[in-house]
Biopython code that builds the backbone (N, CA, C, O; Angstrom):
import numpy as np
from Bio.PDB.StructureBuilder import StructureBuilder

atoms = [
    (1, "GLN", "N", (-0.482, 22.862, -37.665)),
    (1, "GLN", "CA", (0.486, 22.587, -36.611)),
    (1, "GLN", "C", (-0.214, 22.464, -35.254)),
    (1, "GLN", "O", (-1.225, 23.114, -34.989)),
    (2, "VAL", "N", (0.354, 21.621, -34.421)),
    (2, "VAL", "CA", (-0.135, 21.447, -33.050)),
    (2, "VAL", "C", (1.015, 21.762, -32.114)),
    (2, "VAL", "O", (2.131, 21.280, -32.305)),
    (3, "GLN", "N", (0.742, 22.568, -31.104)),
    (3, "GLN", "CA", (1.742, 22.891, -30.097)),
    (3, "GLN", "C", (1.403, 22.135, -28.814)),
    (3, "GLN", "O", (0.243, 22.045, -28.412)),
    (4, "LEU", "N", (2.431, 21.602, -28.193)),
    (4, "LEU", "CA", (2.266, 20.835, -26.953)),
    (4, "LEU", "C", (3.111, 21.476, -25.859)),
    (4, "LEU", "O", (4.304, 21.716, -26.042)),
    (5, "VAL", "N", (2.484, 21.748, -24.728)),
    (5, "VAL", "CA", (3.196, 22.349, -23.607)),
    (5, "VAL", "C", (3.039, 21.442, -22.392)),
    (5, "VAL", "O", (1.930, 21.192, -21.920)),
    (6, "GLU", "N", (4.173, 20.956, -21.900)),
    (6, "GLU", "CA", (4.169, 20.033, -20.768)),
    (6, "GLU", "C", (4.478, 20.771, -19.471)),
    (6, "GLU", "O", (5.092, 21.837, -19.472)),
    (7, "SER", "N", (4.037, 20.179, -18.369)),
    (7, "SER", "CA", (4.386, 20.700, -17.051)),
    (7, "SER", "C", (4.263, 19.576, -16.035)),
    (7, "SER", "O", (3.614, 18.560, -16.287)),
    (8, "GLY", "N", (4.896, 19.770, -14.879)),
    (8, "GLY", "CA", (4.700, 18.844, -13.783)),
    (8, "GLY", "C", (5.867, 17.957, -13.417)),
    (8, "GLY", "O", (5.771, 17.185, -12.463)),
    (9, "GLY", "N", (6.964, 18.042, -14.141)),
    (9, "GLY", "CA", (8.099, 17.209, -13.783)),
    (9, "GLY", "C", (8.770, 17.698, -12.509)),
    (9, "GLY", "O", (8.395, 18.731, -11.954)),
    (10, "GLY", "N", (9.775, 16.942, -12.050)),
    (10, "GLY", "CA", (10.500, 17.342, -10.859)),
    (10, "GLY", "C", (11.213, 16.189, -10.205)),
    (10, "GLY", "O", (11.385, 15.119, -10.789)),
    (11, "LEU", "N", (11.628, 16.436, -8.966)),
    (11, "LEU", "CA", (12.350, 15.438, -8.180)),
    (11, "LEU", "C", (11.396, 14.845, -7.142)),
    (11, "LEU", "O", (10.685, 15.570, -6.446)),
    (12, "VAL", "N", (11.397, 13.525, -7.053)),
    (12, "VAL", "CA", (10.532, 12.844, -6.092)),
    (12, "VAL", "C", (11.265, 11.642, -5.535)),
    (12, "VAL", "O", (12.109, 11.055, -6.211)),
    (13, "GLN", "N", (10.951, 11.277, -4.322)),
    (13, "GLN", "CA", (11.574, 10.107, -3.701)),
    (13, "GLN", "C", (10.935, 8.824, -4.211)),
    (13, "GLN", "O", (9.782, 8.836, -4.642)),
    (14, "PRO", "N", (11.667, 7.726, -4.166)),
    (14, "PRO", "CA", (11.078, 6.440, -4.556)),
    (14, "PRO", "C", (9.809, 6.168, -3.758)),
    (14, "PRO", "O", (9.749, 6.407, -2.552)),
    (15, "GLY", "N", (8.796, 5.662, -4.463)),
    (15, "GLY", "CA", (7.503, 5.430, -3.840)),
    (15, "GLY", "C", (6.566, 6.613, -3.913)),
    (15, "GLY", "O", (5.386, 6.492, -3.586)),
    (16, "GLY", "N", (7.070, 7.744, -4.334)),
    (16, "GLY", "CA", (6.261, 8.957, -4.410)),
    (16, "GLY", "C", (5.462, 9.046, -5.693)),
    (16, "GLY", "O", (5.436, 8.122, -6.506)),
    (17, "SER", "N", (4.804, 10.200, -5.851)),
    (17, "SER", "CA", (3.923, 10.416, -6.996)),
    (17, "SER", "C", (4.197, 11.763, -7.654)),
    (17, "SER", "O", (4.662, 12.706, -7.013)),
    (18, "LEU", "N", (3.902, 11.827, -8.926)),
    (18, "LEU", "CA", (3.954, 13.064, -9.693)),
    (18, "LEU", "C", (2.839, 13.028, -10.722)),
    (18, "LEU", "O", (2.402, 11.956, -11.143)),
    (19, "ARG", "N", (2.381, 14.205, -11.124)),
    (19, "ARG", "CA", (1.421, 14.279, -12.213)),
    (19, "ARG", "C", (1.947, 15.222, -13.285)),
    (19, "ARG", "O", (2.290, 16.373, -13.016)),
    (20, "LEU", "N", (1.998, 14.708, -14.493)),
    (20, "LEU", "CA", (2.391, 15.507, -15.647)),
    (20, "LEU", "C", (1.143, 15.958, -16.404)),
    (20, "LEU", "O", (0.126, 15.265, -16.439)),
    (21, "SER", "N", (1.254, 17.134, -17.003)),
    (21, "SER", "CA", (0.172, 17.654, -17.841)),
    (21, "SER", "C", (0.719, 18.026, -19.201)),
    (21, "SER", "O", (1.883, 18.405, -19.337)),
    (22, "CYS", "N", (-0.126, 17.916, -20.197)),
    (22, "CYS", "CA", (0.254, 18.294, -21.560)),
    (22, "CYS", "C", (-0.941, 18.967, -22.210)),
    (22, "CYS", "O", (-1.974, 18.338, -22.440)),
    (23, "ALA", "N", (-0.792, 20.248, -22.502)),
    (23, "ALA", "CA", (-1.860, 21.003, -23.138)),
    (23, "ALA", "C", (-1.567, 21.163, -24.620)),
    (23, "ALA", "O", (-0.480, 21.594, -25.006)),
    (24, "ALA", "N", (-2.540, 20.816, -25.444)),
    (24, "ALA", "CA", (-2.395, 20.919, -26.894)),
    (24, "ALA", "C", (-3.170, 22.123, -27.414)),
    (24, "ALA", "O", (-4.239, 22.459, -26.904)),
    (25, "SER", "N", (-2.617, 22.760, -28.430)),
    (25, "SER", "CA", (-3.292, 23.875, -29.072)),
    (25, "SER", "C", (-2.941, 23.880, -30.552)),
    (25, "SER", "O", (-1.996, 23.221, -30.987)),
    (26, "GLY", "N", (-3.718, 24.632, -31.311)),
    (26, "GLY", "CA", (-3.485, 24.704, -32.750)),
    (26, "GLY", "C", (-4.475, 23.836, -33.505)),
    (26, "GLY", "O", (-5.666, 23.829, -33.195)),
    (27, "SER", "N", (-3.990, 23.113, -34.482)),
    (27, "SER", "CA", (-4.847, 22.306, -35.367)),
    (27, "SER", "C", (-5.186, 20.964, -34.733)),
    (27, "SER", "O", (-4.763, 19.912, -35.215)),
    (28, "ILE", "N", (-5.941, 21.011, -33.666)),
    (28, "ILE", "CA", (-6.274, 19.814, -32.889)),
    (28, "ILE", "C", (-7.035, 18.797, -33.738)),
    (28, "ILE", "O", (-6.940, 17.593, -33.499)),
    (29, "PHE", "N", (-7.781, 19.270, -34.714)),
    (29, "PHE", "CA", (-8.598, 18.367, -35.522)),
    (29, "PHE", "C", (-7.756, 17.389, -36.336)),
    (29, "PHE", "O", (-8.283, 16.406, -36.856)),
    (30, "THR", "N", (-6.462, 17.645, -36.450)),
    (30, "THR", "CA", (-5.597, 16.765, -37.243)),
    (30, "THR", "C", (-5.090, 15.570, -36.449)),
    (30, "THR", "O", (-4.444, 14.688, -37.016)),
    (31, "ILE", "N", (-5.367, 15.520, -35.158)),
    (31, "ILE", "CA", (-4.871, 14.416, -34.336)),
    (31, "ILE", "C", (-6.043, 13.690, -33.681)),
    (31, "ILE", "O", (-7.105, 14.274, -33.469)),
    (32, "ASN", "N", (-5.840, 12.415, -33.363)),
    (32, "ASN", "CA", (-6.869, 11.683, -32.626)),
    (32, "ASN", "C", (-6.277, 10.876, -31.478)),
    (32, "ASN", "O", (-6.963, 10.057, -30.866)),
    (33, "ALA", "N", (-5.007, 11.111, -31.193)),
    (33, "ALA", "CA", (-4.376, 10.384, -30.098)),
    (33, "ALA", "C", (-3.243, 11.223, -29.529)),
    (33, "ALA", "O", (-2.613, 12.013, -30.233)),
    (34, "MET", "N", (-2.999, 11.032, -28.240)),
    (34, "MET", "CA", (-1.862, 11.665, -27.580)),
    (34, "MET", "C", (-1.180, 10.624, -26.718)),
    (34, "MET", "O", (-1.799, 9.655, -26.280)),
    (35, "GLY", "N", (0.081, 10.832, -26.486)),
    (35, "GLY", "CA", (0.807, 9.840, -25.711)),
    (35, "GLY", "C", (1.974, 10.442, -24.968)),
    (35, "GLY", "O", (2.350, 11.594, -25.184)),
    (36, "TRP", "N", (2.534, 9.644, -24.095)),
    (36, "TRP", "CA", (3.732, 10.018, -23.353)),
    (36, "TRP", "C", (4.839, 9.019, -23.690)),
    (36, "TRP", "O", (4.637, 7.805, -23.664)),
    (37, "TYR", "N", (5.991, 9.557, -23.999)),
    (37, "TYR", "CA", (7.207, 8.784, -24.171)),
    (37, "TYR", "C", (8.178, 9.218, -23.081)),
    (37, "TYR", "O", (7.998, 10.252, -22.438)),
    (38, "ARG", "N", (9.207, 8.405, -22.889)),
    (38, "ARG", "CA", (10.280, 8.809, -21.987)),
    (38, "ARG", "C", (11.615, 8.330, -22.526)),
    (38, "ARG", "O", (11.703, 7.341, -23.253)),
    (39, "GLN", "N", (12.647, 9.063, -22.147)),
    (39, "GLN", "CA", (13.998, 8.705, -22.572)),
    (39, "GLN", "C", (14.943, 8.877, -21.404)),
    (39, "GLN", "O", (15.148, 9.983, -20.905)),
    (40, "ALA", "N", (15.514, 7.769, -20.979)),
    (40, "ALA", "CA", (16.504, 7.778, -19.903)),
    (40, "ALA", "C", (17.891, 7.972, -20.515)),
    (40, "ALA", "O", (18.088, 7.684, -21.695)),
    (41, "PRO", "N", (18.852, 8.456, -19.726)),
    (41, "PRO", "CA", (20.213, 8.654, -20.247)),
    (41, "PRO", "C", (20.776, 7.376, -20.845)),
    (41, "PRO", "O", (20.755, 6.323, -20.208)),
    (42, "GLY", "N", (21.274, 7.468, -22.061)),
    (42, "GLY", "CA", (21.889, 6.328, -22.710)),
    (42, "GLY", "C", (20.927, 5.311, -23.280)),
    (42, "GLY", "O", (21.350, 4.262, -23.766)),
    (43, "LYS", "N", (19.631, 5.605, -23.228)),
    (43, "LYS", "CA", (18.638, 4.656, -23.720)),
    (43, "LYS", "C", (17.792, 5.289, -24.816)),
    (43, "LYS", "O", (17.757, 6.508, -24.980)),
    (44, "GLN", "N", (17.114, 4.425, -25.556)),
    (44, "GLN", "CA", (16.223, 4.921, -26.597)),
    (44, "GLN", "C", (14.923, 5.439, -25.991)),
    (44, "GLN", "O", (14.510, 5.037, -24.903)),
    (45, "ARG", "N", (14.304, 6.334, -26.725)),
    (45, "ARG", "CA", (12.998, 6.827, -26.305)),
    (45, "ARG", "C", (11.994, 5.685, -26.394)),
    (45, "ARG", "O", (11.975, 4.941, -27.375)),
    (46, "GLU", "N", (11.163, 5.549, -25.368)),
    (46, "GLU", "CA", (10.195, 4.463, -25.338)),
    (46, "GLU", "C", (8.788, 4.989, -25.029)),
    (46, "GLU", "O", (8.611, 5.981, -24.322)),
    (47, "LEU", "N", (7.810, 4.294, -25.577)),
    (47, "LEU", "CA", (6.424, 4.672, -25.348)),
    (47, "LEU", "C", (6.005, 4.266, -23.937)),
    (47, "LEU", "O", (6.243, 3.137, -23.506)),
    (48, "VAL", "N", (5.389, 5.189, -23.236)),
    (48, "VAL", "CA", (4.863, 4.914, -21.900)),
    (48, "VAL", "C", (3.367, 4.584, -21.991)),
    (48, "VAL", "O", (2.911, 3.577, -21.449)),
    (49, "VAL", "N", (2.627, 5.431, -22.671)),
    (49, "VAL", "CA", (1.189, 5.219, -22.796)),
    (49, "VAL", "C", (0.669, 6.074, -23.931)),
    (49, "VAL", "O", (1.197, 7.151, -24.207)),
    (50, "VAL", "N", (-0.370, 5.588, -24.585)),
    (50, "VAL", "CA", (-1.075, 6.361, -25.593)),
    (50, "VAL", "C", (-2.562, 6.314, -25.257)),
    (50, "VAL", "O", (-3.068, 5.315, -24.744)),
    (51, "ILE", "N", (-3.255, 7.420, -25.559)),
    (51, "ILE", "CA", (-4.694, 7.487, -25.326)),
    (51, "ILE", "C", (-5.341, 8.151, -26.527)),
    (51, "ILE", "O", (-4.858, 9.168, -27.024)),
    (52, "THR", "N", (-6.434, 7.568, -26.988)),
    (52, "THR", "CA", (-7.135, 8.144, -28.132)),
    (52, "THR", "C", (-8.178, 9.159, -27.665)),
    (52, "THR", "O", (-8.448, 9.294, -26.472)),
    (53, "THR", "N", (-8.742, 9.851, -28.615)),
    (53, "THR", "CA", (-9.786, 10.823, -28.313)),
    (53, "THR", "C", (-10.963, 10.156, -27.616)),
    (53, "THR", "O", (-11.638, 10.775, -26.794)),
    (54, "ALA", "N", (-11.209, 8.884, -27.949)),
    (54, "ALA", "CA", (-12.312, 8.133, -27.350)),
    (54, "ALA", "C", (-11.959, 7.551, -25.999)),
    (54, "ALA", "O", (-12.809, 6.953, -25.339)),
    (55, "GLY", "N", (-10.712, 7.720, -25.578)),
    (55, "GLY", "CA", (-10.316, 7.237, -24.258)),
    (55, "GLY", "C", (-9.726, 5.845, -24.226)),
    (55, "GLY", "O", (-9.483, 5.300, -23.149)),
    (56, "VAL", "N", (-9.490, 5.257, -25.393)),
    (56, "VAL", "CA", (-8.836, 3.944, -25.441)),
    (56, "VAL", "C", (-7.359, 4.131, -25.105)),
    (56, "VAL", "O", (-6.714, 5.056, -25.600)),
    (57, "THR", "N", (-6.831, 3.250, -24.264)),
    (57, "THR", "CA", (-5.450, 3.411, -23.799)),
    (57, "THR", "C", (-4.618, 2.160, -24.038)),
    (57, "THR", "O", (-5.143, 1.055, -24.175)),
    (58, "ASN", "N", (-3.323, 2.364, -24.083)),
    (58, "ASN", "CA", (-2.377, 1.255, -24.184)),
    (58, "ASN", "C", (-1.142, 1.650, -23.382)),
    (58, "ASN", "O", (-0.503, 2.659, -23.678)),
    (59, "TYR", "N", (-0.806, 0.854, -22.365)),
    (59, "TYR", "CA", (0.306, 1.151, -21.485)),
    (59, "TYR", "C", (1.489, 0.229, -21.749)),
    (59, "TYR", "O", (1.319, -0.919, -22.161)),
    (60, "ALA", "N", (2.667, 0.737, -21.511)),
    (60, "ALA", "CA", (3.849, -0.118, -21.489)),
    (60, "ALA", "C", (3.777, -1.022, -20.267)),
    (60, "ALA", "O", (3.268, -0.622, -19.220)),
    (61, "ASP", "N", (4.285, -2.237, -20.403)),
    (61, "ASP", "CA", (4.221, -3.189, -19.291)),
    (61, "ASP", "C", (4.905, -2.645, -18.028)),
    (61, "ASP", "O", (4.473, -2.924, -16.910)),
    (62, "ALA", "N", (5.962, -1.876, -18.221)),
    (62, "ALA", "CA", (6.743, -1.391, -17.079)),
    (62, "ALA", "C", (5.971, -0.435, -16.174)),
    (62, "ALA", "O", (6.363, -0.223, -15.027)),
    (63, "VAL", "N", (4.883, 0.141, -16.670)),
    (63, "VAL", "CA", (4.157, 1.141, -15.878)),
    (63, "VAL", "C", (2.734, 0.717, -15.559)),
    (63, "VAL", "O", (2.027, 1.423, -14.838)),
    (64, "LYS", "N", (2.306, -0.409, -16.076)),
    (64, "LYS", "CA", (0.932, -0.864, -15.812)),
    (64, "LYS", "C", (0.703, -1.017, -14.314)),
    (64, "LYS", "O", (1.528, -1.579, -13.593)),
    (65, "GLY", "N", (-0.433, -0.504, -13.867)),
    (65, "GLY", "CA", (-0.780, -0.578, -12.448)),
    (65, "GLY", "C", (-0.194, 0.541, -11.605)),
    (65, "GLY", "O", (-0.582, 0.709, -10.450)),
    (66, "ARG", "N", (0.739, 1.311, -12.165)),
    (66, "ARG", "CA", (1.353, 2.413, -11.412)),
    (66, "ARG", "C", (1.027, 3.778, -12.036)),
    (66, "ARG", "O", (0.850, 4.765, -11.321)),
    (67, "PHE", "N", (0.951, 3.826, -13.333)),
    (67, "PHE", "CA", (0.680, 5.075, -14.042)),
    (67, "PHE", "C", (-0.753, 5.056, -14.562)),
    (67, "PHE", "O", (-1.288, 4.002, -14.905)),
    (68, "ALA", "N", (-1.361, 6.228, -14.615)),
    (68, "ALA", "CA", (-2.710, 6.339, -15.161)),
    (68, "ALA", "C", (-2.804, 7.589, -16.020)),
    (68, "ALA", "O", (-2.469, 8.690, -15.582)),
    (69, "VAL", "N", (-3.264, 7.402, -17.246)),
    (69, "VAL", "CA", (-3.428, 8.524, -18.169)),
    (69, "VAL", "C", (-4.905, 8.917, -18.212)),
    (69, "VAL", "O", (-5.792, 8.070, -18.105)),
    (70, "SER", "N", (-5.144, 10.201, -18.369)),
    (70, "SER", "CA", (-6.509, 10.691, -18.531)),
    (70, "SER", "C", (-6.469, 11.907, -19.444)),
    (70, "SER", "O", (-5.409, 12.482, -19.694)),
    (71, "ARG", "N", (-7.630, 12.284, -19.932)),
    (71, "ARG", "CA", (-7.663, 13.452, -20.798)),
    (71, "ARG", "C", (-8.928, 14.258, -20.559)),
    (71, "ARG", "O", (-9.980, 13.727, -20.204)),
    (72, "ASP", "N", (-8.784, 15.557, -20.765)),
    (72, "ASP", "CA", (-9.908, 16.485, -20.695)),
    (72, "ASP", "C", (-10.049, 17.060, -22.097)),
    (72, "ASP", "O", (-9.318, 17.976, -22.476)),
    (73, "ASN", "N", (-10.982, 16.526, -22.858)),
    (73, "ASN", "CA", (-11.122, 16.946, -24.250)),
    (73, "ASN", "C", (-11.533, 18.409, -24.365)),
    (73, "ASN", "O", (-11.187, 19.074, -25.342)),
    (74, "ALA", "N", (-12.263, 18.912, -23.382)),
    (74, "ALA", "CA", (-12.682, 20.314, -23.429)),
    (74, "ALA", "C", (-11.479, 21.250, -23.313)),
    (74, "ALA", "O", (-11.484, 22.353, -23.858)),
    (75, "LYS", "N", (-10.455, 20.798, -22.601)),
    (75, "LYS", "CA", (-9.245, 21.608, -22.413)),
    (75, "LYS", "C", (-8.109, 21.161, -23.316)),
    (75, "LYS", "O", (-7.025, 21.745, -23.297)),
    (76, "ASN", "N", (-8.357, 20.116, -24.113)),
    (76, "ASN", "CA", (-7.301, 19.564, -24.977)),
    (76, "ASN", "C", (-6.042, 19.252, -24.170)),
    (76, "ASN", "O", (-4.923, 19.545, -24.589)),
    (77, "THR", "N", (-6.255, 18.663, -23.026)),
    (77, "THR", "CA", (-5.144, 18.390, -22.115)),
    (77, "THR", "C", (-5.143, 16.917, -21.718)),
    (77, "THR", "O", (-6.188, 16.314, -21.474)),
    (78, "VAL", "N", (-3.944, 16.365, -21.664)),
    (78, "VAL", "CA", (-3.749, 14.988, -21.225)),
    (78, "VAL", "C", (-2.904, 15.012, -19.958)),
    (78, "VAL", "O", (-1.974, 15.808, -19.826)),
    (79, "TYR", "N", (-3.245, 14.130, -19.035)),
    (79, "TYR", "CA", (-2.543, 14.048, -17.762)),
    (79, "TYR", "C", (-1.933, 12.658, -17.606)),
    (79, "TYR", "O", (-2.478, 11.665, -18.088)),
    (80, "LEU", "N", (-0.801, 12.612, -16.928)),
    (80, "LEU", "CA", (-0.182, 11.339, -16.597)),
    (80, "LEU", "C", (0.070, 11.324, -15.092)),
    (80, "LEU", "O", (0.967, 12.005, -14.595)),
    (81, "GLN", "N", (-0.728, 10.544, -14.379)),
    (81, "GLN", "CA", (-0.546, 10.373, -12.935)),
    (81, "GLN", "C", (0.425, 9.212, -12.723)),
    (81, "GLN", "O", (0.159, 8.083, -13.135)),
    (82, "MET", "N", (1.533, 9.501, -12.085)),
    (82, "MET", "CA", (2.567, 8.493, -11.865)),
    (82, "MET", "C", (2.679, 8.211, -10.377)),
    (82, "MET", "O", (3.030, 9.091, -9.590)),
    (83, "ASN", "N", (2.376, 6.975, -10.001)),
    (83, "ASN", "CA", (2.423, 6.563, -8.598)),
    (83, "ASN", "C", (3.483, 5.483, -8.391)),
    (83, "ASN", "O", (3.961, 4.858, -9.338)),
    (84, "THR", "N", (3.824, 5.290, -7.150)),
    (84, "THR", "CA", (4.818, 4.265, -6.771)),
    (84, "THR", "C", (6.044, 4.362, -7.676)),
    (84, "THR", "O", (6.483, 3.371, -8.260)),
    (85, "LEU", "N", (6.573, 5.546, -7.779)),
    (85, "LEU", "CA", (7.689, 5.789, -8.688)),
    (85, "LEU", "C", (8.943, 5.056, -8.231)),
    (85, "LEU", "O", (9.205, 4.905, -7.038)),
    (86, "LYS", "N", (9.705, 4.606, -9.220)),
    (86, "LYS", "CA", (10.943, 3.876, -8.987)),
    (86, "LYS", "C", (12.098, 4.647, -9.612)),
    (86, "LYS", "O", (11.891, 5.517, -10.458)),
    (87, "SER", "N", (13.302, 4.323, -9.193)),
    (87, "SER", "CA", (14.473, 5.004, -9.755)),
    (87, "SER", "C", (14.559, 4.794, -11.258)),
    (87, "SER", "O", (15.029, 5.670, -11.984)),
    (88, "GLU", "N", (14.111, 3.649, -11.723)),
    (88, "GLU", "CA", (14.173, 3.374, -13.166)),
    (88, "GLU", "C", (13.149, 4.169, -13.971)),
    (88, "GLU", "O", (13.160, 4.117, -15.201)),
    (89, "ASP", "N", (12.270, 4.899, -13.299)),
    (89, "ASP", "CA", (11.351, 5.796, -14.005)),
    (89, "ASP", "C", (12.005, 7.136, -14.324)),
    (89, "ASP", "O", (11.429, 7.959, -15.035)),
    (90, "THR", "N", (13.196, 7.351, -13.804)),
    (90, "THR", "CA", (13.919, 8.595, -14.077)),
    (90, "THR", "C", (14.184, 8.738, -15.567)),
    (90, "THR", "O", (14.780, 7.860, -16.192)),
    (91, "ALA", "N", (13.735, 9.850, -16.127)),
    (91, "ALA", "CA", (13.869, 10.077, -17.556)),
    (91, "ALA", "C", (13.323, 11.453, -17.901)),
    (91, "ALA", "O", (12.696, 12.116, -17.074)),
    (92, "VAL", "N", (13.569, 11.867, -19.128)),
    (92, "VAL", "CA", (12.849, 13.010, -19.679)),
    (92, "VAL", "C", (11.558, 12.466, -20.290)),
    (92, "VAL", "O", (11.591, 11.544, -21.105)),
    (93, "TYR", "N", (10.454, 13.026, -19.904)),
    (93, "TYR", "CA", (9.150, 12.588, -20.392)),
    (93, "TYR", "C", (8.668, 13.569, -21.459)),
    (93, "TYR", "O", (8.648, 14.784, -21.259)),
    (94, "TYR", "N", (8.281, 12.999, -22.593)),
    (94, "TYR", "CA", (7.844, 13.801, -23.732)),
    (94, "TYR", "C", (6.374, 13.550, -24.018)),
    (94, "TYR", "O", (5.939, 12.401, -24.107)),
    (95, "CYS", "N", (5.629, 14.599, -24.157)),
    (95, "CYS", "CA", (4.258, 14.489, -24.640)),
    (95, "CYS", "C", (4.290, 14.401, -26.158)),
    (95, "CYS", "O", (5.159, 14.984, -26.805)),
    (96, "SER", "N", (3.352, 13.679, -26.710)),
    (96, "SER", "CA", (3.279, 13.532, -28.157)),
    (96, "SER", "C", (1.828, 13.611, -28.604)),
    (96, "SER", "O", (0.907, 13.429, -27.808)),
    (97, "ALA", "N", (1.640, 13.883, -29.883)),
    (97, "ALA", "CA", (0.300, 13.906, -30.474)),
    (97, "ALA", "C", (0.394, 13.405, -31.898)),
    (97, "ALA", "O", (1.371, 13.657, -32.602)),
    (98, "GLY", "N", (-0.656, 12.679, -32.317)),
    (98, "GLY", "CA", (-0.631, 12.151, -33.670)),
    (98, "GLY", "C", (-1.887, 11.383, -34.003)),
    (98, "GLY", "O", (-2.989, 11.751, -33.597)),
    (99, "ARG", "N", (-1.702, 10.296, -34.757)),
    (99, "ARG", "CA", (-2.816, 9.517, -35.278)),
    (99, "ARG", "C", (-2.670, 8.052, -34.921)),
    (99, "ARG", "O", (-1.570, 7.498, -34.925)),
    (100, "ALA", "N", (-3.803, 7.435, -34.611)),
    (100, "ALA", "CA", (-3.807, 6.012, -34.270)),
    (100, "ALA", "C", (-5.155, 5.429, -34.631)),
    (100, "ALA", "O", (-6.150, 6.152, -34.679)),
    (101, "PRO", "N", (-5.205, 4.124, -34.889)),
    (101, "PRO", "CA", (-6.507, 3.486, -35.112)),
    (101, "PRO", "C", (-7.388, 3.681, -33.880)),
    (101, "PRO", "O", (-6.877, 3.666, -32.760)),
    (102, "PRO", "N", (-8.694, 3.862, -34.055)),
    (102, "PRO", "CA", (-9.572, 4.176, -32.907)),
    (102, "PRO", "C", (-9.462, 3.203, -31.739)),
    (102, "PRO", "O", (-9.591, 3.606, -30.583)),
    (103, "HIS", "N", (-9.223, 1.923, -32.034)),
    (103, "HIS", "CA", (-9.124, 0.931, -30.963)),
    (103, "HIS", "C", (-7.678, 0.531, -30.676)),
    (103, "HIS", "O", (-7.424, -0.489, -30.034)),
    (104, "LEU", "N", (-6.751, 1.325, -31.148)),
    (104, "LEU", "CA", (-5.311, 1.095, -30.915)),
    (104, "LEU", "C", (-4.875, -0.307, -31.343)),
    (104, "LEU", "O", (-4.001, -0.911, -30.720)),
    (105, "ASN", "N", (-5.486, -0.814, -32.403)),
    (105, "ASN", "CA", (-5.093, -2.113, -32.937)),
    (105, "ASN", "C", (-4.139, -1.957, -34.117)),
    (105, "ASN", "O", (-4.113, -2.771, -35.039)),
    (106, "GLY", "N", (-3.372, -0.901, -34.054)),
    (106, "GLY", "CA", (-2.375, -0.626, -35.081)),
    (106, "GLY", "C", (-1.392, 0.397, -34.559)),
    (106, "GLY", "O", (-1.399, 0.726, -33.373)),
    (107, "LYS", "N", (-0.559, 0.893, -35.426)),
    (107, "LYS", "CA", (0.535, 1.773, -35.024)),
    (107, "LYS", "C", (0.053, 3.185, -34.671)),
    (107, "LYS", "O", (-0.819, 3.748, -35.334)),
    (108, "TYR", "N", (0.643, 3.738, -33.611)),
    (108, "TYR", "CA", (0.444, 5.135, -33.234)),
    (108, "TYR", "C", (1.520, 5.941, -33.939)),
    (108, "TYR", "O", (2.709, 5.731, -33.698)),
    (109, "VAL", "N", (1.127, 6.843, -34.789)),
    (109, "VAL", "CA", (2.068, 7.663, -35.554)),
    (109, "VAL", "C", (2.146, 9.040, -34.907)),
    (109, "VAL", "O", (1.149, 9.756, -34.821)),
    (110, "VAL", "N", (3.338, 9.396, -34.456)),
    (110, "VAL", "CA", (3.534, 10.683, -33.797)),
    (110, "VAL", "C", (3.820, 11.764, -34.839)),
    (110, "VAL", "O", (4.719, 11.624, -35.668)),
    (111, "ASP", "N", (3.054, 12.821, -34.781)),
    (111, "ASP", "CA", (3.269, 13.961, -35.680)),
    (111, "ASP", "C", (3.885, 15.160, -34.957)),
    (111, "ASP", "O", (4.530, 16.003, -35.580)),
    (112, "TYR", "N", (3.682, 15.231, -33.638)),
    (112, "TYR", "CA", (4.164, 16.392, -32.891)),
    (112, "TYR", "C", (4.738, 15.940, -31.544)),
    (112, "TYR", "O", (4.300, 14.961, -30.940)),
    (113, "TRP", "N", (5.741, 16.708, -31.108)),
    (113, "TRP", "CA", (6.396, 16.434, -29.829)),
    (113, "TRP", "C", (6.383, 17.673, -28.947)),
    (113, "TRP", "O", (6.450, 18.803, -29.430)),
    (114, "GLY", "N", (6.293, 17.432, -27.636)),
    (114, "GLY", "CA", (6.511, 18.499, -26.686)),
    (114, "GLY", "C", (7.998, 18.666, -26.419)),
    (114, "GLY", "O", (8.823, 17.948, -26.985)),
    (115, "GLN", "N", (8.335, 19.612, -25.558)),
    (115, "GLN", "CA", (9.736, 19.934, -25.325)),
    (115, "GLN", "C", (10.390, 19.002, -24.317)),
    (115, "GLN", "O", (11.616, 18.966, -24.207)),
    (116, "GLY", "N", (9.581, 18.247, -23.580)),
    (116, "GLY", "CA", (10.111, 17.318, -22.588)),
    (116, "GLY", "C", (10.163, 17.926, -21.202)),
    (116, "GLY", "O", (10.377, 19.128, -21.044)),
    (117, "THR", "N", (9.965, 17.085, -20.200)),
    (117, "THR", "CA", (10.059, 17.515, -18.811)),
    (117, "THR", "C", (10.793, 16.438, -18.022)),
    (117, "THR", "O", (10.522, 15.247, -18.175)),
    (118, "GLN", "N", (11.719, 16.868, -17.183)),
    (118, "GLN", "CA", (12.566, 15.924, -16.441)),
    (118, "GLN", "C", (11.823, 15.387, -15.226)),
    (118, "GLN", "O", (11.231, 16.137, -14.450)),
    (119, "VAL", "N", (11.870, 14.072, -15.086)),
    (119, "VAL", "CA", (11.379, 13.396, -13.885)),
    (119, "VAL", "C", (12.549, 12.642, -13.278)),
    (119, "VAL", "O", (13.151, 11.788, -13.928)),
    (120, "THR", "N", (12.867, 12.957, -12.043)),
    (120, "THR", "CA", (13.968, 12.306, -11.343)),
    (120, "THR", "C", (13.438, 11.665, -10.074)),
    (120, "THR", "O", (12.839, 12.322, -9.223)),
    (121, "VAL", "N", (13.675, 10.364, -9.969)),
    (121, "VAL", "CA", (13.243, 9.614, -8.786)),
    (121, "VAL", "C", (14.497, 9.217, -8.026)),
    (121, "VAL", "O", (15.275, 8.376, -8.475)),
    (122, "SER", "N", (14.675, 9.832, -6.879)),
    (122, "SER", "CA", (15.899, 9.611, -6.120)),
    (122, "SER", "C", (15.685, 9.989, -4.662)),
    (122, "SER", "O", (14.918, 10.898, -4.343)),
    (123, "SER", "N", (16.379, 9.272, -3.786)),
    (123, "SER", "CA", (16.322, 9.604, -2.366)),
    (123, "SER", "C", (17.457, 10.558, -1.999)),
    (123, "SER", "O", (17.578, 10.956, -0.841)),
]
sb = StructureBuilder()
sb.init_structure("model")
sb.init_model(0)
sb.init_chain("A")
sb.init_seg("    ")
for serial, (resi, resn, name, xyz) in enumerate(atoms, 1):
    if name == "N":
        sb.init_residue(resn, " ", resi, " ")
    sb.init_atom(name, np.array(xyz, "f"), 0.0, 1.0, " ", f" {name:<3s}", serial, name[0])
structure = sb.get_structure()
């Protein structure tokens, strides 16, 4: 089992920034990728970004150029820096962990989910 603990959500004004963190613990050797999903009210959960252990990334078009994912393998932690936030970024953000092809040329399979953290972008 892998446990994921998220932090960093909150309320921010449009144009502002937030950084989310996700710390993984447990059977880390069973996963090779981590990602962030989000779910807005009344909408399906959608992938925001995935990053492999080697640092290969894949972003959703809606966040390219505004969000940046990074990871600290020594701490088993993934970060999501969110800049130039918009009202449409308002959602619950979920950290995930699972398996993906090393070069992300195939499906990312989620095996574990975090509890979610609320991000609200509003003036």
